[in-house]
C-alpha positions, 0 to 999 in steps of 0.5 A, a space after each residue: 132139169 134142163 129143158 133137153 133132159 126134160 123133153 128126153 124124160 118126157 119121150 122115154 115116158 111115152 116110149 115106156 106107155 106106148 110099149 106098156 099099152 101094145 104088150 099089156 103090161 098096164 091094166 087099162 080099160 079092156 077096150 084099149 088093147 083088147 084081148 089080142 096078142 101082141 105083135 112080135 115086133 113093133 115097127 113104124 108102118 105109114 099108110 094112107 092113113 097116117 095122114 087122115 087122122 091128125 094128133 096136133 099140139 092141143 087137148 087136155 091130158 085126159 084127150 091126149 091119153 086117151 088119144 095114145 090108144 092109137 099108134 099113129 098118136 105115137 108116130 105122129 109125136 115122134 115126128 114132130 117133137 124135137 126133130 133134128 138130125 143126129 150124130 146117130 142117124 136117128 129117124 125120130 128126135 134125138 136120144 141121151 147124148 146125141 148132137 145135131 149133125 150140121 147139114 148144108 141147107 142149100 137147094 140142091 136138085 131135086 132128083 129121081 133116085 130110083 124108078 121101078 117098073 110095075 108093069 104096062 097095065 096099070 100101076 099105083 092107082 089115084 089117089 092112093 098111097 104106097 105103105 112103107 114099113 120102117 123096122 126100127 124106131 131109131 135107124 134105118 134097115 137096108 134088109 128090113 125096111 120096105 115099101 109096099 105098092 098095089 098095082 090096078 092089074 089083073 094078076 097072072 103069071 106074069 103080072 102082080 097086083 101087089 109088090 114090095 121093095 126093100 134096100 130102099 135108101 139108093 140113088 144115082 149119086 150115093 147109097 146107104 144100101 147095096 144094089 140089091 138086083 146085082 148080085 154080087 153088089 156093085 157101086 151101081 147104087 140106082 135101083 132097090 131090090 124086089 123084096 117080094 111079088 105076088 099074083 094075090 087072089 084073081 082081081 086087080 088092086 086098086 086101093 091103098 094097102 096097109 100094114 100090121 105093126 110087126 110089118 109081117 102081114 098087108 091087108 089090101 082090096 081086090 076088086 074084081 070087074 062086076 063082082 064082089 070085093 074082097 078084103 084080103 090079108 097077105 102073110 109075105 116071104 121075102 125072096 118069093 117073086 122077083 119082078 111085077 112080071 114074075 110074081 109068086 102065088 101066095 100059099 107056099 114057103 110060109 106065104 098065105 093069103 086069106 080072102 074075105 068077100 065081105 059084102 057077101 057077108 052072112 051077117 044080118 044085113 051085110 049080104 049086098 055083093 058089090 065092088 069097092 071103088 074108094 074105101 080102102 080099110 082103116 085099122 084099129 090096131 088096139 082091136 085088130 078090126 078094120 072098118 071098110 066101106 063099099 059101093 052098096 053104101 054099106 060100112 063093115 066092121 071086120 075082125 080079126 084083121 091080122 091075128 085070125 081069120 077076118 070075118 064081118 062082125 056087123 054092119 049098117 047102110 049109110 046111103 044105098 048104093 052110094 060109093 063110100 070113101 075110106 072111113 076113120 076112127 077116133 079112138 078117144 070117142 069110138 066113132 067112125 067118119 066116112 063120106 058117101 061122096 056127098 055128106 059126112 057121117 059119124 057112127 059110134 061103134 058098139 059090140 055088136 052094131 053101129 049107132 048113128 051119131 051125126 051127119 052133115 051134107 056137104 056137096 050137091 047131089 047133082 055133082 059127079 064124084 065130089 069127094 072121093 077120099 076119106 075124111 080127115 080127123 083132127 082128134 085134139 082140135 075136134 075137126 073133121 075136114 073134106 076136100 070137095 069137087 062141089 058145094 051145095 050149089 054145085 058152083 064151087 069146089 071147097 074145102 069143108 071144116 065140121 066139128 066132131 059132132 057135125 053139127 057146124 060147118 065153115 066152107 071156103 071156095 077153091 075155084 069152080 065146080 068140077 067133074 075132075 077130082 079134088 083131093 086132099 090137101 095138107 096142113 103145115 107144120 105150125 098147124 101142128 105145133 101152135 094149134 089153129 085154135 090160136 089163129 095159127 097154121 095154114 091148110 094147103 089145097 088144090 082147086 081149080 083155076 078161075 075160069 078154068 075148072 079143068 086146070 088145077 090151082 094151088 090155095 092157102 087157108 087160114 084159121 081164126 082164134 079162139 076157136 080154129 074155125 077156117 076162114 071162108 076167104 083164102 089167104 092164096 088163090 089161084 096159083 097156077 106155078 104148080 102146073 108148069 110154064 105151059 099150064 094144061 088141063 089136069 089135076 093134083 094128087 093128094 098134097 103132102 107137107 113134111 117138116 124136116 126140123 128145119 124146113 117146112 115143105 109142100 110136094 104137089 104133084 100134077 097130071 092127067 091120070 089117063 093121059 100124057 099131055 098134063 103137066 106131069 110134074 112134081 113141084 116142091 114148095 118151101 113153106 116156112 113162110 105161109 104162101 100168100 101170093 098167086 105169083 109165088 113159086 116152087 122151090 124145085 120141080 121135077 118132070 116126066 111123071 107120066 099122067 101125074 102121081 098117085 098120093 106120096 107116103 114119106 120117110 123121115 129125118 135122116 142124114 144118111 145117103 137116099 134116106 129122106 125120101 118120098 114114094 109115089 107111082 105114076 098114073 099113066 104109061 105113055 104110047 109105045 116106045 116112050 121112055 119113062 123114068 123106069 123103062 119104055 111104056 112102063 107104070 113106075 114106083 118112084 122114090 125122090 130124095 127131099 131136096 135139101 137134105 141129100 
């Protein structure tokens, strides 16, 4: 058997196992895909958690089989197994008989393909990610693929707090989808379609949305000012709501909204009314469970999520009245990891309660919000990572790498401590494919500049064989070229690294969140060779993103025009009369094509 045939055979087997797991065709332990009915359709949801649970090319057969309980394992595998652009335009790998399509790799302009208004009040929140749904694993769909943005604005008759766009694969130079806003479609391919727009509930949504496997439902957080947060599940209907300023109200024509005031639950010990500043829901698809925190320092388990009426099963106090980050869940070990902003905690999940399984201190408790985003879980290498604006002495911003038991820790300094957010870094393709335990791979992080804690700089971190421990000295420090020629005060978005089958690329957004004086850039870096010099420069950049960018959500590998892109929101609306990519005074939802493929 040829190597190609062997790879395809393994791929076909993994397809079978995955769908068998979801449909119950395999008699695996009951906890794996317990009692819940299979989704009507299985697509490809990508949300904030897709980059917080990593499945690399490591681990024993037993560990990898255990990891397959999580659909993210399958999606991660598809994205990085035999990548290549094919004659049938598949997003993921190649099918039988397909051949690679030659694609010009010369660098082209890194451009805005579309930018849609979200309103003048607020947009996609700091550090949060849009959710993207691909209906078919093998190709794109103009009608059925969509991107969901939450909006941090109080919903009203003239303002949505959640919106979705389809006909995504449009752009100023070419298009694979019709321009939906115009009837009939014209050759003006500059905009997607508003698929739906809702004023859902009564409060703004400041955190990331998550999707069901069939794409028909969206969960998100409502956070009323000064009162208890809601965990919401929206069943949407296409065509309801026509813009961010003309939203529909769920509840008619097949749409519905279920709101759970989860911090006031009657479950034992769980009634402690609180807001939710930092904790997006993590979905355990196999058990139809959500894990979520709140500003009261309590971790909650909610079941069901998408197959019935959500309810709190049980909870545990992690650290009273501390703002919890988003949790992450290890399917292989049945353990949840979460941070209170200063330490990382692990909890075993039982039938009726959490059990403490470890904790480790990371940052000084005198620091201000040092850890705001979820831990990143590398399941098969056995590591947990967090990015912090302070170390234990409140002297340096750091990256911290821990083992799964939270009994050991390695740290690397990424500039002086700061009161600004230090958000997630990302790993290059070599980290996934060659394993840091072999001393391979690079982790990129955005820290602060030497002698300027209010300005961002890019760092590159390496790993040592044979255990994959992160080295304390960066291989690149204090690269300020992410911040434009004027190098103003500001900070970074979460970073995104994506391998397209030929080039490994790093995307970095910089801005100032609430002002218009920062760099307001997205820069693109080629990381085929690890960045090692502070004088290294980006391959390309694009400007005008007022306030900087939210976290990025990525499409996949496809030669079709506009079908390989990143999605994000802008973080500020400029002063009256100032033009943005989506109109005057607007917060924007943006799609950029990954340079070199289009």
